[in-house]
C-alpha positions in Angstrom: -17.4 21.8 -3.6 -13.8 22.9 -3.2 -11.4 21.1 -5.4 -9.6 19.4 -2.5 -12.7 18.0 -1.0 -13.8 16.8 -4.4 -10.6 14.9 -4.8 -11.2 13.1 -1.6 -14.9 12.6 -2.6 -13.7 10.9 -5.9 -11.8 8.4 -4.1 -14.8 7.0 -2.0 -17.3 7.1 -4.9 -15.0 5.2 -7.0 -15.1 2.2 -4.8 -18.9 2.1 -4.1 -19.9 3.0 -7.6 -17.9 0.2 -9.3 -19.3 -2.4 -7.0 -22.8 -1.3 -7.8 -22.4 -1.1 -11.6 -20.4 -4.4 -11.9 -22.9 -6.4 -10.1 -26.3 -4.7 -10.6 -26.9 -4.2 -7.1 -28.2 -0.5 -7.4 -31.5 0.2 -8.9 -31.1 2.7 -11.7 -34.6 4.2 -11.3 -34.8 4.7 -7.5 -37.3 7.3 -6.4 -36.1 10.0 -4.1 -39.4 9.8 -2.4 -38.1 6.5 -1.0 -34.9 8.2 0.2 -33.2 7.0 3.5 -30.7 9.0 5.5 -27.1 8.4 4.4 -26.3 7.0 7.9 -28.8 4.1 7.3 -26.4 2.7 4.7 -23.9 0.2 6.2 -21.1 0.3 3.7 -19.0 3.5 4.2 -15.9 5.1 2.7 -13.9 8.2 2.2 -11.7 9.8 -0.5 -8.5 11.5 0.0 -5.6 13.6 -1.6 -2.7 15.8 -0.7 -5.1 18.3 0.8 -5.8 16.1 3.7 -3.6 16.3 6.8 -1.0 13.8 6.5 0.4 11.4 7.8 -3.1 9.3 7.7 -3.2 6.6 10.1 -4.8 4.0 7.6 -5.2 1.2 10.3 -7.0 3.4 12.5 -9.2 4.6 9.6 -10.0 0.9 8.8 -10.6 0.1 12.5 -13.1 3.0 12.6 -15.4 1.1 10.3 -14.5 2.4 6.9 -14.6 -0.1 4.0 -13.2 1.7 1.0 -11.3 4.7 0.0 -10.4 6.5 -3.2 -7.1 8.5 -3.8 -6.5 11.4 -6.2 -3.8 10.3 -8.4 -3.8 12.9 -11.4 -5.3 16.1 -12.6 -5.3 17.2 -16.3 -2.2 16.0 -18.4 0.7 16.6 -16.1 -0.2 16.8 -12.4 0.5 13.8 -10.0 -0.7 13.8 -6.6 2.4 13.6 -4.3 0.6 11.5 -1.6 -1.1 9.1 -4.1 1.3 6.2 -4.1 1.8 6.1 -0.4 -1.8 6.5 0.4 -2.8 3.7 -1.9 -0.1 1.4 -0.5 -1.1 2.4 3.1 -4.8 1.8 2.6 -4.5 -1.6 0.9 -2.1 -2.7 3.6 -4.5 -1.6 6.4 -7.2 -3.8 4.7 -9.3 -1.1 2.8 -10.7 -1.4 -0.5 -9.1 1.3 -2.7 -8.6 2.9 -6.1 -7.3 5.9 -7.7 -9.2 8.9 -9.3 -8.6 11.5 -12.0 -9.7 15.1 -11.7 -10.7 15.9 -15.3 -9.2 19.3 -16.3 -7.8 20.9 -19.4 -6.5 18.6 -22.2 -8.1 16.0 -24.5 -9.8 13.1 -22.9 -7.2 10.7 -24.4 -4.2 12.7 -23.3 -5.5 12.9 -19.7 -6.5 9.1 -19.5 -2.9 8.3 -21.0 -1.3 10.4 -18.0 -3.8 8.8 -15.5 -3.0 5.2 -16.7 0.9 5.7 -16.7 0.7 7.1 -13.1 -1.5 4.5 -11.5 0.2 1.6 -13.1 3.6 2.9 -11.8 2.2 2.8 -8.4 1.3 -0.9 -8.8 -2.4 -0.4 -9.7 -3.9 -2.5 -12.3 -7.6 -2.9 -11.2 -7.0 -6.7 -10.7 -5.1 -7.1 -7.5 -6.7 -8.1 -4.4 -8.3 -5.0 -2.6 -8.4 -2.9 -5.8 -11.5 -1.4 -7.1 -12.3 0.1 -10.4 -10.7 3.5 -11.3 -12.8 6.8 -11.1 -13.0 9.9 -13.2 -13.9 13.1 -11.3 -16.1 15.3 -13.5 -16.9 18.6 -11.7 -16.6 22.3 -12.2 -13.8 24.4 -10.9 -14.6 27.7 -9.3 -17.9 27.4 -11.1 -16.4 26.8 -14.5 -16.5 23.7 -16.7 -13.1 22.3 -17.6 -11.7 23.9 -20.9 -12.5 21.9 -23.9 -14.8 19.3 -22.2 -17.7 17.7 -24.0 -19.4 14.4 -24.1 -16.9 13.1 -26.8 -13.9 13.9 -24.9 -15.3 12.2 -21.7 -16.2 9.2 -23.9 -12.6 9.0 -25.1 -11.2 9.2 -21.6 -13.5 6.4 -20.4 -12.7 4.2 -23.4 -8.9 4.4 -23.0 -9.1 3.7 -19.3 -11.5 0.8 -19.9 -9.1 -0.6 -22.4 -6.1 -0.3 -20.1 -7.8 -2.0 -17.2 -10.7 -4.1 -18.6 -13.2 -2.5 -16.3 -15.7 0.2 -16.7 -14.6 3.3 -14.7 -16.8 4.8 -12.1 -18.0 8.4 -12.7 -18.0 11.1 -10.1 -20.3 13.7 -11.3 -23.4 15.9 -10.6 -26.6 16.7 -12.7 -25.4 20.3 -12.7 -22.3 19.3 -14.4 -23.9 16.9 -17.2 -26.4 19.6 -17.8 -24.3 22.6 -18.2 -20.8 21.1 -19.2 -21.9 18.1 -21.4 -25.1 19.6 -22.7 -27.4 16.9 -21.0 -25.6 14.3 -23.1 -25.0 11.4 -20.6 -24.7 8.5 -23.2 -21.1 8.1 -22.6 -21.8 7.4 -18.9 -24.2 4.7 -19.5 -21.7 1.8 -18.8 -20.2 3.4 -15.6 -21.5 3.3 -12.0 -22.5 6.9 -10.7 -20.8 8.6 -7.7 -22.9 11.4 -7.1 -22.8 14.2 -4.3 -25.5 15.9 -2.3 -24.6 17.7 0.9 -27.8 19.5 2.1 -29.4 18.3 5.2 -32.2 15.8 5.3 -32.5 12.5 3.6 -33.2 13.5 0.0 -30.9 11.6 -2.4 -28.8 12.9 -5.0 -30.6 14.0 -8.4 -31.0 11.2 -11.1 -28.6 11.4 -14.0 -29.5 10.2 -17.4 -32.4 8.3 -15.9 -30.0 6.5 -13.4 -29.6 6.8 -9.7 -26.4 6.8 -7.6 -24.4 3.9 -6.7 -22.3 6.0 -4.2 -23.5 9.0 -2.4 -21.0 11.6 -1.3 -23.2 13.2 1.6 -20.7 15.5 3.2 -17.4 17.3 2.8 -17.1 18.0 6.6 -17.1 14.6 7.9 -14.8 13.2 10.7 -13.0 9.8 10.7 -10.5 8.4 13.2 -7.1 8.5 11.8 -7.4 11.6 9.8 -7.1 15.1 11.2 -9.4 17.6 10.0 -12.5 17.3 7.8 -12.9 14.5 5.2 -15.5 13.7 2.4 -17.7 10.9 3.4 -19.7 8.4 1.2 -21.9 5.4 1.4 -22.2 2.7 -1.0 -25.8 1.4 -1.8 -24.9 -2.3 -2.2 -23.7 -4.9 0.3 -20.1 -5.4 1.7 -20.2 -8.9 0.0 -20.8 -7.1 -3.5 -18.1 -4.6 -3.0 -15.7 -7.3 -2.0 -16.4 -9.1 -5.1 -15.5 -6.0 -7.1 -12.3 -5.7 -5.3 -11.2 -9.3 -6.0 -11.7 -10.3 -2.5 -13.5 -13.4 -0.8 -17.1 -12.3 -0.3 -17.3 -14.0 2.9 -13.9 -13.1 4.6 -12.6 -10.2 2.6 -9.2 -12.0 2.0 -7.5 -12.4 -1.2 -8.7 -15.1 -3.6 -5.7 -16.9 -5.0 -5.4 -17.0 -8.7 -3.4 -20.0 -10.3 -0.9 -18.9 -12.9 -0.8 -20.5 -16.1 0.6 -24.2 -15.8 1.1 -23.9 -12.1 -0.6 -24.2 -8.8 1.0 -21.3 -7.3 -0.9 -18.1 -6.8 0.0 -15.5 -9.4 1.9 -12.4 -8.1 -0.9 -10.3 -6.4 0.8 -8.0 -3.9 1.4 -4.4 -4.9 5.0 -3.7 -6.0 6.7 -0.9 -3.8 7.1 2.3 -5.6 10.6 3.7 -5.4 11.9 7.1 -6.6 14.5 9.5 -5.8 15.0 9.9 -2.0 13.8 6.4 -1.2 16.2 4.2 0.9 16.2 0.6 2.0 16.4 -3.1 0.9 14.2 -2.7 -1.9 16.2 0.0 -3.4 19.5 -2.2 -3.0 17.5 -5.0 -4.7 16.5 -2.8 -7.6 20.2 -1.6 -7.9 21.4 -5.2 -8.3 18.9 -5.9 -11.0 19.6 -2.8 -12.8 23.5 -3.8 -12.7 22.2 -7.2 -13.9 20.8 -5.3 -16.9 24.1 -3.8 -17.7 24.3 -0.7 -15.4 27.2 -0.1 -13.1 25.6 1.3 -9.8 26.9 1.1 -6.2 24.2 -1.1 -4.5 24.0 1.0 -1.4 20.2 1.2 -1.0 19.9 4.9 -1.7 17.9 6.1 -4.5 20.2 9.0 -5.7 20.6 10.7 -9.2 22.8 7.8 -10.5 19.9 5.4 -9.7 17.4 7.8 -11.3 19.4 7.9 -14.4 19.8 4.2 -14.7 16.0 3.6 -14.3 15.3 6.1 -17.0 17.7 4.5 -19.3 16.2 1.0 -18.5 12.7 2.3 -19.0 13.6 3.7 -22.3 15.2 0.5 -23.6 12.1 -1.6 -22.6 9.6 0.8 -23.9 8.1 2.0 -20.6 7.4 5.6 -19.5 10.7 6.9 -18.7 9.9 8.6 -15.4 12.7 7.5 -13.2 10.1 5.7 -10.9 10.3 2.1 -10.2 6.6 0.9 -10.2 4.9 -2.5 -11.1 5.7 -2.2 -14.8 9.5 -1.4 -14.2 9.7 -4.2 -11.6 8.3 -6.7 -13.8 10.8 -5.9 -16.5 13.8 -5.8 -13.8 13.3 -9.2 -12.3 15.0 -12.4 -13.5 14.4 -16.0 -12.6 17.4 -17.5 -10.7 18.1 -20.8 -9.3 20.8 -23.0 -8.0 23.9 -22.7 -10.2 23.1 -19.0 -11.2 25.4 -16.2 -10.4 25.8 -12.6 -10.6 23.8 -9.3 -9.6 20.4 -10.7 -9.9 21.4 -13.5 -7.4 22.7 -10.7 -5.1 19.2 -9.0 -5.4 17.5 -12.1 -4.2 20.0 -12.7 -1.4 19.7 -9.1 -0.2 16.0 -9.6 0.2 16.4 -13.0 1.9 18.8 -11.3 4.3 16.4 -8.6 5.1 13.7 -11.4 6.3 16.3 -12.6 8.5 18.0 -15.6 6.7 21.7 -15.8 7.7 23.2 -15.9 4.0 26.2 -14.0 2.2 25.2 -11.6 -0.6 28.0 -13.0 -2.9 26.1 -13.4 -6.0 26.5 -17.3 -6.0 23.4 -19.4 -5.8 24.4 -22.2 -3.8 23.0 -24.7 -1.3 22.7 -22.1 1.4 20.8 -19.7 -0.8 18.7 -22.5 -2.0 17.7 -23.5 1.4 16.8 -20.0 2.4 14.7 -19.8 -0.8 12.8 -22.9 0.0 12.3 -21.8 3.6 10.9 -18.6 2.4 8.4 -20.1 0.0 7.1 -22.6 2.6 6.5 -19.8 5.0 4.6 -17.8 2.4 2.7 -20.8 1.0 4.5 -20.8 -2.4 5.8 -23.8 -4.2 8.9 -24.7 -2.3 11.2 -25.5 -5.6 14.0 -23.2 -4.5 13.7 -21.2 -7.7 13.3 -17.5 -7.5 10.8 -16.8 -10.3 8.0 -14.3 -10.8 5.8 -15.3 -7.8 8.8 -15.5 -5.4 10.1 -12.3 -6.4 6.9 -10.5 -6.1 6.3 -11.9 -2.4 10.0 -11.1 -1.6 10.0 -7.5 -2.8 6.2 -6.7 -2.2 5.7 -8.8 0.8 3.4 -7.4 3.3 5.4 -7.9 6.3 3.2 -5.8 8.6 0.2 -8.2 8.1 -0.9 -10.8 10.4 -0.5 -14.1 8.5 -3.4 -16.3 7.9 -4.1 -18.7 10.9 -2.8 -21.6 8.8 0.6 -19.9 8.2 3.0 -20.9 10.6 5.1 -18.2 12.5 8.8 -18.3 11.8 9.9 -21.7 13.3 12.3 -21.9 16.3 12.8 -19.2 18.9 15.8 -20.2 20.8 18.6 -18.0 22.1 21.3 -16.8 19.8 24.9 -16.2 20.5 25.8 -12.5 19.9 28.1 -13.3 17.0 25.2 -14.9 15.2 22.8 -12.2 16.1 25.2 -9.6 14.9 25.9 -11.4 11.6 22.1 -11.5 10.8 21.7 -7.9 11.5 24.7 -6.8 9.4 23.3 -9.0 6.6 20.2 -7.0 6.7 22.0 -3.5 6.8 21.6 -3.0 10.5 24.6 -1.6 12.4 25.9 -3.0 15.6 24.0 -1.9 18.7 25.4 1.3 20.3 27.7 1.5 23.4 27.7 -1.6 25.7 24.3 -3.1 24.3 24.6 -6.8 24.4 22.7 -9.2 22.1 24.2 -12.4 23.8 21.1 -14.7 24.5 18.7 -12.7 22.3 15.8 -14.8 20.8 15.8 -15.7 17.1 12.4 -14.2 16.5 13.6 -10.8 18.1 16.2 -10.7 15.5 13.8 -11.7 12.8 11.3 -9.1 14.0 13.7 -6.0 14.0 15.0 -6.9 10.5 11.4 -7.2 9.4 10.7 -3.7 11.1 13.5 -2.4 9.0 12.3 -3.9 5.7 8.8 -2.7 6.4 9.6 0.9 7.5 12.6 1.4 5.3 14.1 3.3 8.3 17.6 3.1 9.9 17.4 1.1 12.9 19.5 2.1 16.0 19.5 -0.5 18.8 20.1 1.0 22.1 19.2 -1.8 24.6 19.4 -5.6 24.6 20.1 -8.5 27.0 22.7 -6.5 29.0 21.9 -6.1 33.0 20.2 -3.0 34.0 16.7 -3.8 32.6 13.7 -5.1 34.3 13.7 -8.8 34.8 10.0 -9.2 35.5 8.1 -11.5 33.5 8.9 -14.1 30.9 9.2 -11.7 28.0 12.1 -9.5 29.4 15.0 -8.0 28.1 17.2 -10.7 30.2 15.2 -13.4 28.6 16.0 -12.2 25.0 12.5 -11.1 24.0 13.0 -7.1 24.0 15.1 -4.6 22.3 15.2 -0.8 22.9 15.4 1.5 19.8 16.3 5.2 19.4 13.5 7.6 19.0 15.6 10.7 18.2 17.6 11.8 15.2 17.7 8.5 13.0 14.9 7.1 15.2 12.4 9.7 14.2 11.6 7.6 11.1 10.8 4.4 13.0 8.8 6.7 15.4 6.7 8.0 12.6 6.2 4.5 11.0 5.0 2.9 14.2 2.6 5.7 15.1 1.1 5.9 11.7 0.9 2.2 10.6 0.5 0.1 13.7 -2.6 -0.5 15.9 -2.8 1.7 19.0 -3.7 -0.1 22.2 -4.3 0.8 25.9 -1.2 2.5 27.3 1.2 0.5 29.5 1.1 2.6 32.7 1.6 6.2 31.4 3.4 5.1 28.3 1.7 5.0 25.0 1.4 1.4 23.3 1.1 -0.1 19.7 0.8 -3.6 18.4 1.6 -5.1 15.2 3.0 -8.2 13.3 6.3 -8.2 11.4 6.7 -11.2 9.1 4.8 -13.4 11.5 6.4 -12.2 14.6 4.1 -10.4 17.1 5.4 -6.9 18.2 4.4 -4.7 21.1 5.7 -1.2 20.7 6.0 1.0 24.0 7.0 4.6 23.6 8.9 4.5 27.0 9.6 7.8 29.0 11.5 6.7 32.1 11.6 9.0 35.0 15.3 9.2 34.7 15.2 10.3 31.1 16.2 8.7 27.8 13.0 8.3 25.7 13.1 5.2 23.6 11.1 2.5 22.2 10.7 -0.8 24.2 9.7 -3.5 21.6 8.7 -7.0 22.7 8.9 -9.5 19.9 7.1 -12.8 20.4 
């Protein structure tokens, strides 16, 4: 099949194959005479790469019934898929099980594996976090030709290096034609890996057996259709059960929720959320946090929240000093080296980094680098809300939750929503917005009497989207006063959709759950740091298109 399609296929195969191989749920000698139609299998998935139309609406993909996805990460010894990091984070956030795949090309197996491992680790993938499936190697021909220099020994070297890096057996996407002609029929190197095998022809005949083993994942079409993705997409089925796949992805078999893992000597769950990937051009609170932490390591950056050339240079220098791959990208490995434990009495740039994060979550504190009682109180409140040990110390677990917090996910039923939703005076509301990097509302917009959770919600929107927020409507007169959740009662804000607002528009439409329209206006729903949000793309008859957002 075409390379772009193959890339997509790799992703799906990875997830399915892994589950089967790791738990022995797939027969290795199934007879094609007993084949069933691929549509008869209940666990479905896809695979994607930059060749797919973007943006992909991952929440819609998940809601359509897909369970897993594999993303192309690398090819050969130097290529990185530009959509990989964002797609991996988006799919995991939407509740899909996911993993990266490598398209085997020219270069030694060891060199290709090293490139793959560096790239996916920088994006926060370690094959151990909740939702992450084992990695995949894609072995296929390009334009009918075998990859230059490929043989069973080189493939074995790739698999061994990836297995050593992640502690799991990779999934292998391949075909009998490839193993026969490119590996000379030598399949011993694949023995420890689940197989993801394509077969597209009509009918129910299953993929050909390879090395005496059957498929764990079946890629049955390269012209499928899935809600949330424009155009054709590769589709796959997994031979095992959803429960088995969840186990492989470090999720509760019964609920699909993360399984807490206590850190050594502590009852606090170890960091498990994917760290955000920051690189040149990225903006927002997380960049500002990283800049403060780089300053704490001896650099001299303006903590402006913009990842420019100076920040890239500082990151590369920091990575070199800490024996990391100096690519100028802040991924999981770099974050883990950057963070420093701070507590009451601490001072300096690392404290400012923590305060910047707390302010972005709506805590009314100064970013002054002094860890005093107010910062301690904010840390404890944040820890309590996120079910961490409320000791007031910003250590690895709290850093991970602050920076990598999934603020767009609905909290578990036992997690209380932010307490208190009284009306705020305008002065207090503006102070909280300013601390989070949100400018004063435009024109005569008033925030007098706005609800506390409305402010918390819009601050969480900024953090989750990384967008500039422009508030164009608040509690001032002139809005509809119908219902309890009105502008006048402090529950609604209007946000700009044009110019700076295009970023917010794109984020809402591609990450939130689309619902039935409100009249003729399109509507989406979501949750921001425990605050329910209704996003209506309002098109008034008099003009002035804007987002009408209700926070509850």
